[in-house]
N, C-alpha and C positions, 0 to 999 in steps of 0.2 A: 739611614736615609733621613734627610730633613723633610718631614711631612709638610712643612709650610710651602714646599714647592708645589704641592697639590692643592693649594688654597682655592684655585679656580674651580676645582671639582666641588668643594664645599659651598662655594658661592655665598660667602658671608655678606651681609648687607652693609651698606655705608650710610648710616643714619636713616635707614628705611627707604633710601632713594634708589640705589642701584647695586650692581655687582662690583666686587673688587676684581678688576682685571689687570692689576699690576701695571703693565706696559701702557695701556690706554689711559688708565685712571691717573697715573703719576705724570707721564711725559706730556700728553696732549694738553691738559689744562695749563701746564707751565708754558708751553709754546704759545698758547692762546693769550696768556697774561703778557708775555713779552711783546706780542704783536699789538696789544691794546695800549701799552704804555710807551712804546717807541714807534713813532710814525715811520721811521726808516726801515723798520722790520715789517713791512706791509704784507709780505708773502710768507707762506709756511717754510719755504726753503731758507729764506734769510733767518727766520726765527730758529730753525733747526741748527743752522751753522752757529748762531750766537750762543745757543744753549750748549752746544758741543764744546765751544771754547771755554765757556764758564765752568763746565764740569771738569775739563782737562786741566784748567788752571786753578781749580778749587776756589773760584770767586763767585759767591752767591749774589745774583742780581737783586737789587733793592726791591723790585716789584714782586719777587717770589718770597712768600713767608717761610719761616724756618722749617715748619713741619712739612710743607710741600717740597722744600729744597732737600730735606733729608730723604723723603720718599723718592725724589728724582734721582739723587746720587746713588741710593741703594739699588734702585731698579736698573740704573745705567751700568753700574758695575756688574750686576748679575747678567745683564744682556750682553755685555762685552765678552764675558766668559762663554756664554752660550753661542753667540754668533761667531766667536773665534776671530774677531776683528773689530774695526771701528763701528760703533753703534750708529753714528750719523749716516754712514753709507748704507747700512742695512735698513734704516728707516726712511731713506730718501723716497722710495716709491709712495709713501703716505702723503707726500707733498704734490703728487700728480692729480690732475683732474680725473674724474671717472672715465671720461673718453680716452685719455692717455693711458690710464691704468689698464683699461681693457685691451690696449694694444701691446701690453707686455707679451713678448713671444713665448710660445709653449716650450716645455722641456719634455724629456722622455717620460717624466712622472707627473707633470702638471699640465693642465690645459692652459690656453692663452688667458691672460688677465687674472692669474692666480699667483699669490705670494704666500709662502709658508715661513713663519718665524718660529724657530725651535724654542721651547721653554724648558724642557727637561729631557735628558738622555743619560741614564745611569744604568749600570749593570754590575752585578757581583756574582762570581762563580767559585765558591770554595769547594774543595773536595779533599779527601784524605782516606786513610786506612786506620782502623782501630780494632784491635782484638780479632784480626782476620776478617773483619767486615769492611767492605769497600763502600764508601758513600760519596755522593756528589749532590750538589745543590746549586741552583742558580736563581737569580732574581733580576728582573728588568723593569724599568719604569721609563715612560716617555710621554711627552706632552708637546703640543704645537698649536700655534695660532694660525688660522688660514683666513686670508682675505681674497675674495673673488669678485670681479666685476665683469659683467657680460651684457650683451644686448638681448639675451634670452634667459628665461628662468632655468634653474638647474633641474635635472630629472627628478630629484626628490621633491623639490618645490612644486613642480608640475603635477606630480602624483598626488600631492596634498591639495591640489586645486588652485595654486597660485597662478595669477594671470598678470603679465606685465603691461601696464598702460602705455599708450603711444607716447613717444618723446621722453621716456624715462629709461634709466639703466637699472639693471638688477645687481644688488649688492648683497653678498653673503659674508657674514662674520661667523667663523666657525672655530670651535675649540675641540681638539682631539686629545685623548689621553688613554693610556693603557698601563696596566700592572700585570706582571706575570711572575710566578714563583713555582719552583718545582724541586723535588728532591727524590733521591733513590738510594737504596741500600741493598747490598747483595753479598752473598758468600758463595764460594766455589769449593764445596767439599768434594772428596774423591768420588762420591756416588752421584753427583749431579750439580744442581744449581738451585738456590733459593733466593728470592728477592722480593722487594716491595717498593712501591713508588707512590708518590702523591704529587698533586699539582693544583694550582689555582690560577685563574686569570680573570681579569676584568677590563672592560673597555667602556669608554663613555664618549659621547659626542654631543655637542650643542651647536645648533645652527640658527642664527638670527638672519632672516631674509628681509631686505628693505628695497624700496624703489625710490630713486632720486634722479635729479637733473644731471645730464652729462657734463655740464661745465663746472660742477661743484668739485672741490678738492676732496680727496679721500679723508684727509684729516678732519675737515668740516663734518663729513658724514659720520665719522666715528665719534667725534665729540658730541654730536647730537644723540647718537645711539647710546652713549654711556648714560645719559640722563634718562633715556626712555626705556632702556632694557631693565625691566624689573627682575628680581630673582624669581626662580620657579616657586610657585605657591603664593605670590603676592598679586592677587587679582586687582586690588585698588591701584597699586603702582602701574600695572599694565594698562589699566583703563585711563590713567592720566596722560598717556602718550597721545601725540597728535598725528603720528605717521602710521599708515597701514603697515602691518608687520606679520610675519609668519615665523614661528619658533618651532623647531623640530629637535627633540631630545631623545637620545637612545642610550641605554645602559645594558650591557651584557656581562654576565659573570658565570664562571663554571668552577666546580671543585670536583676533583677526581682522586680516588684512592684505589690502588690495585696491588696485586701480588701474584707471584708465580712460583711454582715448584716444579723442578725437573729432575727426574730420576733416570739414570741411564747406565747401561752395562754393555760391555763388548766381549765377545768370545771369538777365539780364533781356533779353527780346526783344520788339520791337514787332510785334504781330500785324496791326494795321490803323492806318494813319496817318489823321489827320483831314483831311477835304476842306477846301479853302480857304473861308474865311468860313462854315464850318458851325457854328462855336461848340461843336463836340464835341471831347472829348479823345481821345487815342490809346488803343487797346486793347492792353494789354501782358500778357505772360505771364512770371511769375517762376518760375524753376526752381531748386529747392533740392535739393542732393544731399548726403547726410550718411552717414558711415560711423562706427560706434561699436563699440568693442571694450573688453572689460573682463575682469578676472579677480578671483577672491577665494579666499582660503585661510583656514581657521580650524581651531582645535582647541578641544575642549570637554571638560570633566571634571565629573563629578557624583559625589558621595559622600554616602551616607546610612547612618547607623547607628542602631539601636534597641536600647537596653539595658533589660532588664526584670529586676526582682528581686522575689521574693515574701517573705513573712514568714519562710520557712525558710532564707533567705539564698542559695539557688542563683541564679546569674546566667545569663540567656540573651542572646546577642548576635547580631543579624542585620545583615549588611553588604550594601549594594547599591552597586556601583561601576560607573561608565560612563566610558569614555575614547573619544573619537572625533575624527576629523579629517574635514574636508570641503574640497573644491576645486571650483571652477566657472569656466567660461569662457563668454563670449558674444560674438557679433558680429552686428551688425545694419546693414542697408543701407536707407536711406529715400530715395525720390525723390518729390518733390511738385511739381506745377504749379499755380500760382495765377493766376487770370485777373482783371485789374483793368480797369475802364472798360467792361465788356461791357454792363452793364445800361443805362448812358446811351446806348449805341449802339442797343440793341434796343428800348427803350421807344417811340421814334417808329415803328419798323417794326410793333411790336405794335399801336399805335394805328391804323395804316392797315389792317393785315390783320384785326385783331379789334377793331373800334371798340366803344365803350361801348354798352350796350343802349339808352340814351336816343337815341343816333344812329340805331340800327336802327329804333326806334319812329318817329322823325322821318321816316324814309324812307317809312313807311306813310301819313303825312299824317293826314287826318281819319279814315281807316278804322281807325286804332288804337283809336278810341273811338266805336263806332257809336251808342250811346245818347246820347253827348254831341252827336254830329252831328244826331241826331233832335231833341234839345232846341233846338239852334241854329236848325234849320229852323222850329220852332214860334215861337220868339222873333221871327225875322224876319217871319214871316207875320202875327203879331199886333201887331207893333210894340212888343213888350215889351223892356225894357232887359236887356242881357246880364248874367249874374251873379246873376240873381234866382232861378235854379233853377226847379223845376216849379211852386212856389207863385207865383212871379212871372209865369210863363206863364199860370197860371189867372187871376190878377188881370187880365192883359191881355185874356184871352178875355171876361171879364165886362164890362170897359170897352168892348170892341168891340161887345157886344150891346146895351148900354143907353145912353140919351142922356146926355150930360155933365151933371152936377149933379143927376141923378135921385136921389130919396131911396132908391129901390130899389137903385140902383147902389152908394150908400154902404153900405147895410145888407148887401148881398150879398157885399161884400168879405170878410166874416167867413167865408163858405163857400169861400174860395179853397183852404184846406187840403184840403177834401174833393175839390174838383175836380182838385187836383194829382195825386192818386192815379189819377183817371180818365184824365187826360192821359198819365201814365206808362204806364198799361195800353194806351192807344191806340198809343203809340210802340212798345211791345214787340210788339203784334200786327202792326203794319206791318212791323217788322223781321223777324218770323217769316215774313211773306209768305203767310200763310194767309187767304183771303178771308173764310171763316166767322168766324175770330177777329177780323178787322178789323170785320166787321159787328156782332159782339157788343160789341166795345169802343166802337163809335160809338153804339150804342143805349144803353149804360150811361152814356156821357158826356152824351147828350141828356137822359136821365132825371135825371141829377144837376143839369144846368143848370136843368131845370124846377123842381126843389126850391129851388135857389138863387134863382130869380126869383120865388119865392112862388106857384108854380103857374100863372104866366102862360104860355100856350102860346107856343112859339117861332115867330117869323115865318119865312117862306121863306128870307129872307136869312140868318137865324141858322142854319137847317138847312144851307144851302149852305156856310156858314163851317166848320161841323164837318166836312163832307166834304172841304173844301179843306185842312184840317189834315193829313189822311192823305195827300192828294196831295202836299203840300209835303214831307212826310217822304220819300215815294217818290222825288220829283224830286231832292232833295239827295243821297240815298244813291246813286241811279243815276249822277248827275253825278260824285260823288266816286270811285266805282268805275271809271267810264270814264277819268278822269284817271289813276288808278292802273294801269289795264290798259295804257295807252299806254306806260308805262315798266316793264311787268311783267318784260321780259327783263333789265332792269337792277336795279330795286328788289326785286322778289320773289325773283329768283334770288340777289341779293346777300344778302338776309336769310336765305333758306333755306340758302345755302352756308355762311354764317357760323355758322348754328345746327347745321350738320351734319345737316340734315334730308334724308331720301331724296326722290327725285323724285316718287314717288306721294304722299308726305305734302305736298309743295309744292302739287301740284295739288288735293289735298283742302282745303288751306288757302284757295287762291284760290276754289275752288267754295263753300267755306263763307262767304267774304265776299260772294260773289254772292247766296247765299241769305239773307244777313243774319241769321244765327242767333247767339244769345248763346253757344252751346256752342263754336263755332269760335273765338270771341274768347277763350274759356278756354284753348283749345289754344295760342293765341298766348302767353298768360301762361306756360304750361308751357315752351314753347320758349325764351322769354326767360330763365326761371330756369335752364334747362339751359345756355344760352349763357353766362350770367354765371359759372356754376360752371366751365365749360370755360376761359373767359378767365382766371379766377383761378388755375387750375392752370398754365396756360402762363406767366402772370406770376410765379407762385411758383417755377416751374422756372428761369426766367431769374435771379431773385434768388438761388436756391440755388447756381447756378453761380458767381455773384459771391462768395458767402460761403464756399463749400466749395472743395475742391481735388481735383485728379486726383492720387491718391497710390498708390504701389506700395511695399510694404515686405517685406523678407525678414529673417528672424532665425534664428540657430542658437544654441542654448545647451546646454552639457554640464555635468553635475554628477556628483560622485562622493563618496560618504560611506563612511567605514570606521570601525568601532568595535568595542570589546570590552566586554562587559557581564558582570559577576560578581555572583552572589548566594550568600552564605555565611551559614549559621546554625549556631551552636555553643552547647551548654549547658555551663556551668562549675559544678562542684560543690565545688571546693576551690581555694584560692589557693596551689598548689604553684609552685615556680620554673618548671617547664615550662608550666603553665597561665598564669601571669602573662606569660611571654614570648610565648605564642601570642596572648593577649588584647591585649597592647600592639601586636603586629605587625598584627593585624586592625584595630585602631582607627586605625593609621597607614596602612591600605590596602595593606599589604605581604602578598601572597598567594603568592609564589613557593614558600616553604618550608612551605606549609600541610599537605601530606600527611604529611611526616615529623614535624612538630611535633604534629599531632593524634594520630599513632600513639604518640608518647612520652607524651602525656597519657592516652590510653586505657590504656596499660600500668599507670599509677599510679591510674587511675579518678578523674582530676580533671576531665576534659572529654570530651564525646562530640559527634560531628558530626551535625547534624540535616539539613542541606542543603548542597549544593555544586553550582553550575552556572556554567560559564564559556563564554560564547558569543561567537564571532567573527561579525561581520555586515558586509556590504558591499552598497551600493545604487548603481547607475549609471543615470543618466537622460539621455536626449538628446531635445531638442525642436527641430523645424523648423517655422517658420510663414511663410506667404506670404499677404499681404492685398492687395486691389485695391479702390479706391474711386473711383467716377466722379462727382466733384463732388457727392457726397451723394445722387445720384439712383439709383445702383445700386452694389452692392458684392459682393465674393466673397472668401472666405477659406479657407485650408486650414492645419490644424495636425496634425503627425504627431509622436507621442511613442513612444519605445521605452524600456523599463525592464527591468532585471533585478536581483534581490535574492538574495543568498546568506547562509545562516546555518548555522553548525556549533557544536554545544554538546557539552561534555565534563563528566564528573564529576570528583571529587577525585583519582581514580586515572588520569585522562587518557583514560578510555574514552568513546568517542563515544556520546551518549545521544539526539542529535537532529541532523538535517541536512535542509536544504530548498533548493530552487532555484525561484524564481518569475520567469517571463518574461512580459511583457505588452507588446503593441504596439497602438496605437490611432491611427486617422486620423479627423479631424473636418472636414467640409466644410460651408460655409455660403454660401447665396446666396438672395436674394429671400425672406428670412424663413423659409427651410427649412433644416433641419440634418440631415445624414447622418453616421452614425458606424459605422465598421468596426473590429472589435477581435478579437484572439485572445489567449487567456489560458492559460498553462501553469503548473501548480503541482505540482512534484514534491517528494515528501517521503520520508524514510527510514521503513521499516517501515509503509508505507501500503497494505498489501494489502486491508484492510477499508474503505478509503475509496473514494468515487466516482472515476470516471476523471478524471485531472487536467487534461483538455483541454476548453476551451469556446471557441466562436467565434460572433460575432453580427454582424449588419448591421442597423442601425436608421435609420429616417428619420422625421422628424416636424416639427411646427411649431405655432405658436399658432393658425394658421388653415390647416389642411391640406385641400386640395381633392380631389375625386374623381379629377381628372386626375393629381394627384400620386400617388395610390394606384395608378392604372393604370401610371404610369411605374415605380413601385417594383416591382410584380409582373410587369412585362413580360418582362424577361430571366429572372427566376426561374421563371416559368411555361414559357417557351420552352425553358429548359434542363432542365426536369423537376425542379427543386429543390423546388418546391411543387406540389401538385395543381392541375389546371386549374380546379377548382371553388372554390379558396380565395379568389381575388379577388372572386367573386360573394358568398361568405359574408361577407367583410369589408364589402363594399358594403352588403349587407342589414343587417348588425349596426350599422354606423356611420352610413350615409347613408339607408338605406331605399330603397324603389322609386321610380323616376321622378326621381331627383336629376339635375340638370344637371351637366356636367363641371366647371363652376366652383363648384359648391356646396361649402362648407367646413364643417368640424366643428372646434371649438376643442379645443386640447390633444391633438391626435391624435399617436399614436406607433405605427408599424408596425415589426416586427422579425422576423427569422428567426434561429433558433438551431440550432447543431450541438453536440451533447454526446454522445460515444460512451458506450455502456455498457461493462461490464467486458470482454465478449467482443470488442467493437469495438476497445477500447484494446489488447488483446492482438494483434489482427490488425494494427493500426497499428505496434506495436513490432516485429512480424515483417517489416514492409515494408522491402525493401532500398532504400537511397537512389537507386541507379540506376533502379530501377523507378518510384520516385516522380517522378524527373525526366522520364522518358518519359511517364508519365501526365499530369503537369502540363503538359508541352509540348503534348500532344494536346488536353487540355481547353482550354488557352488559345487554340489555333487555332480550335477549334469555337465557343467563346464569343465570340471576336472576330467571327467570321462572323455569328453570331446577332445580336450587338449592331449590326453594320453593316446587317443587314436591317431592324432596327427603327428605324434612324436614330439610335441612341444613339452610334455612332461613325462616323467618316468616314475610313477608311483609304484609302491609295492602293496599287495601283489597285483598282477595284471587282472584286467576285467573291471566291470563297473564298481565304483566305490560302494554303492548301495549293497551289492551282493556280498562283498567281503565284510562289510559292517554287519550284515545279518548273520553271516557265518561266525564271526568273532563273538557277537552277542550271545549266540547259542552256546558256544564253547565256554564263555565266561559266565553263563547263566544270568544275563542282564537283559532288561528291556530297553528299548531305544530312548524313551523319555528320560529314564534314569541316567543313561550314558551321557546325553547332551546336558542334563542338569548338573551332573557331577563334573563335567568338563569345564564348566564355568564357575564352580563353587570355589570358595576361598581355600578349601583343603584339597584342591585338585591334585597337588603334587603327590600326596600319599596315595590317593585313588589311582592316579596315573601309573605309579610304580607297581601297585598291586595288580592292575589290569594287565600291564605288560608281562609280569611274571606269570599270571594265569594263562595268558595267550601263548607264551613261550612253552609253558608246560603242555598246553593243548596241541602244540605244533612241534612234535619231537624232532622233525627235520631241521629245526633251528636251535642249535646248542647255544643258549644264551650265555653260558659260562665262558665259552671261548670266543663268543661274538657278542659283546655287551650291547652293541647297537644292531640288534637283529632285525629282520623284516617286520616282526610284530611292532617293534618300537617305531620304525620308520612309518609304517602305516597308521599307527595310532597318532603319531605326531601330526600327520596330514589331517586327520579328522579333528584333532585338537585345534589346529589352525582354522578349520572351517567353523568350528563352534565359536571361537573367539571373534572371527570376522562377523558372523551373523549376530552375535550378542552385541558387539561393538556398534554395528549399524543400528540395531534396535535401540540401544541406549542413546545414541546420538539423536535418533529421530524423536525419541520421547522428550529430550531437552530442547530440540528445535521447536516442538509444539509449546514448551514452556516459555521459551524466548518470544515466540509469536504472541502468546497470551499476555506476557508482560508488556510488550509494545502496544498491544491492543487496548490495555487499560489506560494508556497515556493519552493526553497530558494530565488527566486527573487521577486521583487515587493513590499516587505514590510520591514520596519526596525524591529529590535528586539522589541522595545517598542510597535510599532503598532501591530505586530503579537501577542504579549503577551496580549495586551488590548482586541483585537478582540476575541481571544480564551477564555479569562477569561469571557467576557460578554456572549458569546454563552454558555459556560459551566455552568454558573450560571442559565441561562434560561432552559437549559436541565435538570439540577438537580431539579429546582422548578417545572417544568412541570411533570416530572415523579413522583415527590413526592405526587401528587394528588392520585396516585394509592396506595401508601403506607401510608394511613391514620392510625393514632394510634387507635387501638381497641383491647380489651382484647380477649384472645383465647376463643373459644367455649368450655366450660368445659364438655359439653355432647359429643361433637365430636372433641376432640383436634387435630386430625390428618386430618381433612377435608381440602380441597383446597378452598381458598377464590375465589368467583366468580369474584371479582374486578381484582385480579392479573391474573387469568386465561383468562379474557377478553383481557388483553394486550398481553399476550404471544401467545394466539391462533390467534389473529388478525394479529400480526406480522408474525407468521408462515404461515398463509393463504396467505398473500401477497408475502412472500418469495418463497412459493411453486408455485406461478403463478396462484392461484385460483383453481377452480374445487373442487375435493374431499377434505374433511377436512384434515388438515395436521396431520401427526403422529409424536409425540414427542418421543425422545429416553428415555427409562425407564432404571433405574439402581436400582438394589436391592442388599443390603448387609446385612449380619448377621454374628454373631460369631458362628463358628463351632469348638467346642473344645476351644482352646486358640487362634485361628487365625481367622481374619475376611475373609470372602469369598464374592466376588462380582460377579454379573451377569449383563450383558447388554442385553436388550431385545428391538428389533427394533419395 
């Protein structure tokens, strides 16, 4: 790449006057020269046309000197390549007045009155393979010149304080450029993947903002600007200008290096072999195990300067500089089991166990359609053809009553439709089994027949036939039910069992068939519908197992960011040597000698400092995640995040003006569509006496469809521990669910939370708490809450009973006292002591054969107590370092340097985070009670609340309940 293309970024001077801007510096002066020597070329358009002809014909005008002509032709050729066409056409907008330039229509990418002239657009992307290593690289460079004219200042200029005078136009001359390069290399061995990557990028922009009259040509404005735009760092050149100006420069750069390592293996096991001649394939389980590790390191720099000059020539310079580094590491373990061939094996079993509803109906035989059975009985009695429906049966009835070929018979066929309704009514009455309704239906049918026969009285035979119809229905229904009753133990029970119908419902169904009521047939339809839904769910579950996986994933990631940010603002009133030196140093981002240089300027009244802030910042974050998915049918997840952030700011004299330490820990558990979140937030600041207490802690549970049972699980341990009032759950139920709600009733968008936030007096009590006292209080609270959780069924520790009683029993068997036990639980050599203790306890408990059951009850119980010991010690350690951090901040702003304050705060913050992290150990959510409050976290929050309240009665935490009412969330606070 020809680096001379980036000369505008270097901004080399031209005899100490201005910048080398290629296009503007070579072409515009040549056009101006042609206008001055040739009266016929009075306008910029005419001069541009004449210069274009001269370049195309290679005829140097006499008025243009050789050096200038060489610069013009060189620039002209380069522009022709970049524009991809005639240069004169591309430069024609420069001949417009500012008013006309502002009227240039907008495009998809550019606002109105904006023109972009490309300067550089180059790219290179080599890649290849060498020795089994695949590598790729790419590099890009681009630069452009932007001209913008508008009747309002740009957003960036407005943010810098620029104001457009009346009757003037805003003109922005901007330069944009960027460089990017990257490369990667990787290999794919049989066991996984290994790779590395690196990349770098840089971008720069420079905007000069001017105000000018609307009737001036853009070329005139630019020509003046060339003479007035001094290079960055040239204070004297800037002050020589006559026009008010604003200059905004921004430079960003990044460098990143990273790598990754992936190790994987796959195992295939046959879970079920096909039987001989079965035609089925084998059921196989594919197990994939993968380990991924990665790292990344990066450095980032950002520089922004704003130079403002007013009509009186004073210059104000504001510098913002950021330098930062970041580093991250990650490791992840994924285990997945994939089942293949299961659906093909289970489909036949599903067909036998849960046959299609059509098969169930077929087991009922004719009883599945009682009215159809009645119609068939009539058709057989009358000799009517099957398939004719009720009208066909009515025609058969008329033909049976009248002699063949009778005129009346032919004419009465037209009345068959009316008789059909009467026959249907007779069948319904007979099915209902009520003699009164049968009599009424028979009389109505007889009357309708009389009308159909022209008023001729019915003979005795005809009357008997009508009565026989009802008997035929009764006979066929009774016979069909008798046949069904014979196989009732098989058919009815199979149907009812498949439909998951209770025994009493089965008997009601059989009785309904015996009574021949249409209502009981409707019950059958409902059961069939329920059955089909059940069968679809089972089939869907089988298909889901085939598609999804049993997966377990664990991930740990750590990040660290360190940066320094500086903000400097200086007003320059004279271009003295001292002021010029300070201005040049600031423009170059050199701040080390700022205080002494500014003092020298102040002595000669050439510059004064308006602002100076230098801030050191550091953020550390650690994330652990554990997820479990059971073939897409069930899942659980846990994510624990710890974060701490330190910042120390100093003024130009090195005096600390601000310092802070922020620590946050959060654990999120997810299961069965429910989410619980526990968090503690500590925000310590220098000189924060008038601020609220810096500590807050919350526990939240919610879900899109949160049930009343979930709410009961949430408040259970909170109520038993006295953390919330006994009436709070009833208030929440009344507010969100109302009276009479079933346990499975859900409310959308529900979120329940409890909050602890001490007042100023409570915070002072907490600061006065000795770490040792907090450890004792935490240990006692953990033991009590574990016992309460066990009583509620939220936890299942071993052995049953209060933890304090089994601890005393074990200590007696192991011949240990309690202080020794708790001290050794937290000692560095705890592992050996732990093993010896478990062995002694197992020996003392002969009912637990530790040889055949390595993780016996003794081990489980001791592990629980070990966890309590570490929670209590972790909280105590954290609290001791909180006091340290408060003491460090209390000594400021005097007594410590920036580096000392930063180091002490960082050390304390690290210990606070690590100590509190003992409470937020990674564990999966309880799938049975996903909304319950963990006793470990509640022990911390209630112990702190007890101390803050001054002791006495158990502290009450603030309760917040929220749910969606209509389309809006509604929240309630309950004290």
